[in-house]
N, C-alpha and C positions, 0 to 999 in steps of 0.2 A: 280416280286418278291420284288422289292425294295419298291414300295408304301405301301404294307401291313406291311412290317417290320418297316418302318419309322413311320407308324401310331401306331403300337404296342409300339415302343420306346417312342413316345410322350405321350401315355396314360398309360404307365406302372407306377405302384405305388410300385412294388416289385423290390428290387435290383437285384435279380437273373434274372428276365426277362430283365431288363436293360442290365445286363452283357451279356446275350445270344444274344440279339438284336444287341448290339454294336460289339460283336465278329463276328457275321454274316456279318454285314455291313463292318467292317474292313477287313475281309477276302475277300469279294467281291471286295472291292476297291484295295486290294493288288494283288489279283490273276489276275484280268482282268480290269485294270484301264480304258482303252480306251472304254470298253463297259459299265462299271458300274458307272464311275464318272459322266458322263453327266446326267443320270436320278437321281443320288443322289443329284447333284447340283440343278436340277429342282424341287426336292421334297422340297426344301427350309429347309433342316434339319440343315444346318450349324449354323444359329443363336441359334437353340435349343441346339446343341452340345456345343457351346461356353458357354451357360448358364449352361448346365449340368456339365461342367468342374469345375465350382466353387463349386459344391455340393460334389464332390469326391476328395479326396487327395490320393497320392500314398501310404500313410501308411494305409489308410482304405481298399483299394482294388487295388493292383498294376496291376493286369491283366486288370481290367476295365479301369483304368486311362491310361494304355499303349495303349489299343485299341482306347480309346477316343482321345488321343493325335495324334496317327497316322492317324486317320480318319479326324480330324480337319486339320492337316497339308496337307494331300492329297487333301482335298477339297479346302483349301486356295490356294494351288499351282495351282490346275486346274482352279479355278475361275479367278485367276490373268492372266492365259494364254489365256483366252477366250476374244475375242472382243465382242462388243455388237451385231454385226451382226451374228457372229458365235454362240453365245448363243441363239439368237433369232431363228436362223436356227435349232439348236438342239431341241428347244422347239416345233417348228412347226412340224418337222419330227417325234418327239415322239408322237404328238397328245395330250399331257397333257398340254393344255394351261391354264395359270393363269394370273392374272393381274401383271405380272412382269414388271420392269421398262420400257423396250422398247415400250410397247403397249401404254403408255400415254406420251411418250417423243416426242415432236414435232421435236426437233433437230435430233433425230434418223431417223424419217421418211423423213425429208428433205435431210439428207445425204445418206440414203440407199434405198429409194423407187425404183429408177431406177434399181439398182443392184438386188433388190428382184424380180422385174418384169422380169429381164433378166434370172433369175434362174427358168427354166421351172419346175424342180423337186419341188422347194419350192412353186410355184404357184399351182401346182397340189396337193401337200400335204395340203396346206391351204384349197383348195376347197374340198378335200376329208374329212377333219376334219369337215368343215362346213356342208357337206351333210350327214355324217354318225354318228356324235356324238349325244348323248342324254343328256350329261352333260350340264346344263344351263350355267355355267361359261364358259366352253369351247366354246359354241355357241355364247355367248355375246362377248368374246374376238375375236373370228374368224370374226364375223360380223364387229366389230370395225376395225380390221386390213384391211379387204376388203374395207370398206368405206374410210379409210385413204389412202389406196393405189390408189383408184379410184380418189380421190381428188389430191393427190401429183403427180401421173403419169397419167394424163388424157388419154393418148393413150392406157392405160391398160384396158379400159372399154370393148373392144371387147374380150380380153383374158378371162375376168371374165364371160362374156356372154357365150363364148364357153365352159367353164368349168362348167356351170350351177350355178355359184355362185350368179348371179344376181337374177335368179328365186328363189333360196333358201333364200336369204335375204328378198325377197318380201313375201315368205311364213312365215318367222319368225316374220314379223310385227304383225301376229296374234297369236303369242306364248302366253302361259299362264304366263310366267315369265316376269315381268316388265322390268328388265334389258336387257333381250334378245330383247324384243320389241323395247326398246329405241335405242339400238345399231343397230338393223336392220333398223329402221327408218332413223337413221343418214347415214347408208350405202346407202339406196335407194335415199336419198337426194343427195348424192355424184354422183350416177348414173344419176339422173335427171339433176343436174347442168352441167354435162359434156355431156349430150345427144346432145346438140346443139353447142358444141364447135368444 
């Protein structure tokens, strides 16, 4: 429910639609924060909300600005409570992968690759996303992550083979999307480099 509402909010030109979308998101965040704040944070709506807050004043629409303020505050607080590894884990488990900061951060991989590989649920979730998603960005990000994990945790190669991730990235080298092909090729290079170690 959250992704379509955030898309409506981003594309809304009418104040009434903005008010309704904000009220719905604020209600979701207030009523069940543990369930709704992680996908809200992953939708990357916070920068848009901060930009939106400069457009509306409490005198123009007090209900809208109250919902906007409470939503920004809830997301800010939640974001600051998340570690990079926990936010990465939330993203993988949700299956909505995007090029968020951890995916391109070498320091993140050096610090957390062993921990990620020890988390069986996380490895299975990443493999499942790689095998079942049709979204090209999700596939590219997942292939990137598998490739980096193979390079950073060389002993993980066998786990990825057992999960079917190696054969899947090999299939993706023939994908129609250039970014997916590129990330799959890098992942396969990681597998080959570690085949003889």
